[in-house]
N, C-alpha and C positions, 0 to 999 in steps of 0.2 A: 808427523801430522797425518791424521786419518784422511784417506783419499775418498772423495765422493764423485760420482759421475755416471756416465753411460758405460756399458760393457765395452763399447768400441774404444773407450779411453783407458781401459786396463792394459797395462804393458808388462805382462809376466815374461821373465827371461826364460828361454827354452831350457828344458831339462827333462829327464825321464818322467813321463806322464802316466799316472795310474788313476783310473776312474773306478769308483765303487757304485754299483747300481743293482737293482733287484734281480734275483736269480730267475731262471725260467719257471721254476716251481712257484715262486712268489707271484709272478705275473699271472700264472694260471689260477692260483688261489684268488687273486684279486678279481680276475675276470669272472670267476664263479661266485663271488661274494653276493650274498642275498641283499635285497633292498632293506633299508632300515628306516623307520618312521621319522627319525629326527630330521628336520629340514636343515638346509644351510642357514647360516646367519643372514640377516638382511643384506649386509654388504657383500657377502659371498654370492647371494642370489643375483644381485644386480650385476656383479662381475661375470658370473657364468652366463647370464643372458646377453651381456655385451659381447662376450667371446663367441657365443653362438650366432648372434646377428652378424658378426664380422668374420665368420669362419672362412669366407671366400677371399679374404685379403691376401695379398701376395707376400706378406711378411707376418711375423709373430705379433698379433694384436695384443695378446695378453702380456702381463708384466712378469718378467723373469728377474728375480732379486738374487744378487750374487754377493756373498761375503767371502773375503779373502784375508789371510794373515800368514805370518811365517812363524815357524818354530825352530829354534836353534838345535843343531846337532843332526846326526844321521836319522833317517826315517826308520822307525820300528814298524814295519808293515803290518805285522800281526796286531800290534797294539792299536794302530790307526784303524784297522778294520773293525776291531772290537768297539772302538769309540764311535764310529759311524753307525754300527748296528745298534748299539745301546741308545744312541741319540734318537734314531728313527722309531724304535719300538717303545721308548718311554713317553713319547708324545702322540696322543691318539689323533692329532690332526693328520698324521701320515697314514692312518688306517682307513681313511674314507676316500671315496671317489664319487663323482656325480655323473649320472646320465642326464643330459639336458636336451630338451626339445622346445618347440614353440610354446608348449603348455607349461613348462616349468622344469625343475631339477629334482631328481630322486637320489638320495644318498644310498651308497652301498658300503657296507662295513666289512673290512678285512680283519680276520683274527690276527693279533700281533704275533702270535706264535707261528704264523705262516709267513712272516716277513723276514727275509734275510738278504743282505747285500753281499756281493762278491766282487773282487777286484779284477780288472782287465788292464793289461799293459798296452800302452799305445806308443811305446818307443819315445824318441826325442823329436817333437814337432820342429818344423823348420824355423818358425818365428812366432812372435806373439799373436799375430793374426790367426795362425793355425790353431793355437790354443783357444783363443776366443771363439773361433768357429766351432771347434769340437765341443766346448762347454755348452754353447747354445743349441747346436744341432742334436746333442745327445740328451737334452732335457726336455721332455714333452710338455705340452701346454695343459690347461686345466680340464681338458676333455679326457685325460688319461690319469689313471691312479698314480703312476710313477712320475709325477711332474716334479721330480727332485733328483739331483745327482750330486755326488761328492767326489773329491779327488785330491791328489797331491802332485807337486812338481818338485823334483829333487835337485839339490845343488850341493856343492862341496861341503859347506859347513852349516847348511840349514835346508829346510824344505818349506814350500808354500802349500797351504791347505785352502781348498775352496769348497763352498757349499752353495749350490745353485738350486733355488726353490721358487716355484711359481708363487706369485702374490696370493693365490688362493689359500695357501697354507702358512703365510707369514705376514708380519707387520714390522714396524720399526723396532719395537722392543724385542720382538722375536729375533730380529737379526743381531741385536746386541747379545741376547741370550745364546744364540748360535755360536758366536765367537767365544763367549765365556765357557759354555758347556763343552764344546769340542776340545778346547785346550785342557779343561779339567778332566774330561773323560780319557783323553789320551795320556795325561799324566798319571791318572789312576791305573790305567791298563799297564803302563810301563813299570810302575812302582808296586803294583798289587794293592794299593790303598783304595778306599772307597769313600773318601770324604769330599766335602766342598759342594755338594749339590742338594737342592731342595726337592721335595717330592712335587712333581707338576700336577696341576689340576687337569680336568678333562675339558677339552674344547667342545666335544660333542655335547656334554652336559650344559655348557654355556649356551650353545646354539638352541638347545631345547628350552632352557630357561628364558632366553631372550625372546623366543617366539611365543611362549606362553604369556609372558608379560605384554608383548606387543599385541597379541590377539585380544587381550583384555581392554585395550585402549579403544576409545570411540571418538566420534566427533565432539562429544561433550567433555572429553578429557582436557584438563587445563593445558597440558603440554602441547597437545594437538592444536588447540585454539591459538596458543602463542606462536607456533610455527606458521599457521595460516595467516595470522595477523602480520607477522614479519614479512612474509613473502608478498602478500597483497599490497602492503605499504611500499614494497619495492617494485611495483608495477606488475605483479603477478608471477614473477620468476626470480630465480637466484641471481646474485650479482655477476657482473662481468669485469674483466680486467679493464682499468681506466684508460688504457692507450691502445691504439690499433695493433693488430697482430698479423694482418695481411694474409690470412688463411682463406682457402676456398671453402665454400659451404657444401660442395658436392664431392670433393676428393679428400683422400687422407693427406694429412700434413705430418710428416715424420718429426720426431721429437728432437729438439736441440737442448743443450745443457750449457749453463754458464756458472762459474764460481767467482765469488768476490770476497776479499777480506774485509771485515767490518771494523773490528777493533781488537786491540790486545787485552790482556787481562786487566791492566790498570784502568783502561778506558771503560771496559765493561763494568768494573766496580764503581766508576764514577756515575754511570747510568743507573746502577743499583741505588746509589746514594740519592740521586735526584728523585727517583721514583719513591724511595722510602720516605723522603721528606714530605710527600703528600699522601703517604699511607698506602702505596700500591706496590705491586711486584713488577719484575722485569717484563712479564707478559703484557701488563697494562701499557708499558712504554712502547712495546712493539706495535700494538694496535693503534696507539696514539700517533706514532710515526706514519703508519700506513694510511690512516685517515687524513693526516695533513698532506701526505703525498698526493692522494686522490683529490683533495681540495685544490691544491695548487696546479696539478697537471690537468685535471678534468672539470674543475669547478663543482665538485660534488659536496654539498653541504650536509649530507647525512652519510653515515658509513654502515655498510652491511658486509661483513666478511665471514668466512668459514674457516674453522680450524679443527684438526682431528683431535679427538679426546679418547684416551684409552678407556675401554669399558671393563677392564679387569677389576674385580671387586673382592676376590678372596686371596689368601696367601698362595694357594696352589695356582691360581690363574696368573699371578705375577711371576711364576716360574714355568709357565706353559707357553709352548709354541702354538701360534694360531693368529687369526686376524681379528683381534679384539679392538675394534675401533668404530667410532661413529663421528660424523661431522656435526659440530655445534655452531650456532650462529653467534656473532658478536655484532650488536647493532646499537648505534647511538647517534644523536644529532650533534653537530659541531658548534652550533650557536653563533652568535654575532661576532664575537672576538675570541676565536680559539687560540690557544697556545698549547705547547706540548704538555705542560703540567696539568692544565685544566682538563685536557682530553685524556690524559693518562688515568685520571680519576674516573671519568665516564667509561673509558675502555675497560678498566678493571671491573667496574660494576657490571658492565655488559658481559664480560667474559664469565664472571661468577654466575650471572643469571643464565648464560648459555649452557653452563655445565649441568644445570638442572634438566636440560633437554637431552642429555647424552644417551639416555635409555629410551628415547622416543625417536626412532629413526625417521628421517625425512622420507625414506622409501615407504614407510608405513603411513605417513601423513598423506602421500599421494594416493595410496590405496583408498583412503577414507574421504578425501576431498571431493566435493561435488561441483558440477559446472558453475553453479551460482557463486562459488568462491572466486572465480576468475583466475585460477592458477593455470599457467600455460606451460609449466615445466614438462618436458617430453621424456619418454623412456630413453635410457642411455645418457641422461643429463650429466653435464660436468660443469664445474664452477671453479673460479680461482680459489686457492687454498694457501693459507700461511700456517706453517707448523714451526713451533719453537721446541727444540730438543736441548735440554740441559744434560749434556753428555756426562758431566761431572757426577751425576747421580746414578749412572748405569754401572752394572757389574763389570769389573775388569778395566775401568776407564784409565787407571794409572798405567796399564801395560799397552794401551792401544798404539801409541807412537812407536815404542820399541818393537812391536810386533808387525809394523808396517800394515796395519789393518786398512781394508778398503770396503766400501759399500757401493755397489753398482747396479744399474738397471738396464734392460735392453732398450734399443731405440724403437719404441713403438710409435703410436700416433698420438698427437696432442691437439686439443682444441682450445685449451685454456692454459693459465700460468699456475704452476705449483711452486711454492717458495718455502725453503727450509732455512731456519736460522739455527745453527748448531753451535752451542757454547761449550768450549773446553776451558780448562783452568787458565791457560795462557793466551787463548785467542778465541775469537768468534767469527765465523764465516757464514756466508749466505750462498745457497745453491738454488738455481732456477731450472725447472724443466718447462718447456714451452714450445709452441709451434715453430718449426725450423724455417722461418722466412727472414729475408733481409729486414723487413719492416718490424718484425718482432724483435730481432736483434737490437735495432735502434731503440725500440720502446723499453726493452729490459734495461739497457744501459741508462736511459733517461730516468726510469723509475728508480733504479738502484742509486744513481747519483743523488737523487732527491732524498731518499732514505738516509744515505750516508751524510748528506748535508745537515739534515735534521739532528741526527745523533751527534755529529761533531759540535753543533751549537750547544746541545745539552751538556756534553762533556766539558766544553770550554767556558760556558756562561751559565749553565744550570737550567736553561729553558730555551724555547724556540718560538718565535712569532712568525707566522707565514706571511708571504706576500699576498696581496689581494689577487684572487684567482684570475680575474679578468685581465690583469696586466702582466701576468707571468708569461715570459717568452720561453718556448720550448727549445732552448739552445742546449746542445749536447756537450757537457763538459767531459774532460778526460776522466775515465774511471779505470781503476786497476783491477784486472782479472787475475785469478790465480793461475 
């Protein structure tokens, strides 16, 4: 089973550790790289601004994404070095860095021919903690070009590969591609073959195109008006998690992580069948369950949620490493007598409508909104997010279990709840990242138990009818964490 969680939860067995990072000459070339007119994407710009505002925090505020997996046999060090170097130089996300001030961010573009990674031996660390500390300490944040590092940990009959990349240069699909490409590039280097890889598109060109399209939008653009209407109808701001999180409004609250099993392959297919009976997909069922949970736990009779949508649009972009993502809204009313099936239809319609807004970033909407619109969303905003990932569709999915694959993030700061529903062929699990407080722990348990209850009823009886919100008691049932 693929492991998800915080880097603190990664437990690599000690072994000879080798790290590949940019050479001194590469760092010098990057430092001298000229400014380039292409701006960061909207989501990158907001991320860079947040990192800049919080540069004085006592911990890494930015998100470090870690991909790990094992390869059987003895390490061919030369082939692995070739794989890492090819990986970095074939994706132009790794050729850019940004200088950020209070006025904004400027891109600097490094010539791929000037980029080279070299190995450094670190001996055998004493324990897992030493490896985790090394990986995080040796990978800079988004204010540095070299905000990525790679490495191996050798064992008797296999070795572990890791790729640590700041979120600035990666997203969920990119992390799956990282696993697939590094394995394939290593195999190619060992065998001398050159098959199995598509030609990646340019993330830089994507950023340029996104901003050109964004600059052409105005307050009169239908997508902008739709965003403004959705947010004003929600009281002028984005949604919040329906239960208390116990975080302070003035201090950082470090991130916690929880994992829960949702159902096996057969029960997931039963949900598919229930959704298909009313003409909707699995994603419609997810947001129906979320809306019902909010209705019963918080008495909310309308639902507004956010979900990430990949903004890749060309074959090359689907083979490209970068942060191709936008948040889209899912908004619908529950009506007088909601059930899972009736809401699944509304949720699917809302999701399909939300997809039409994928290329209109809410960041751009805030640039255009005027005081009279009554939008109160502040810079550095965050909001709860639900992401559905059908891992069955990703490259290399069949090998993930055997490779002991893992996806991890650093323990940053959290203000809201991020939820991932990850579906594999034989199981579906739920991951939460949220503020690390006792109250949030209880709320996450309560929220998941309600989601699980709803899906259990759908599997066993084909539908779910909620209790009246005003009489629901917030008793915490037993829930099974991974």
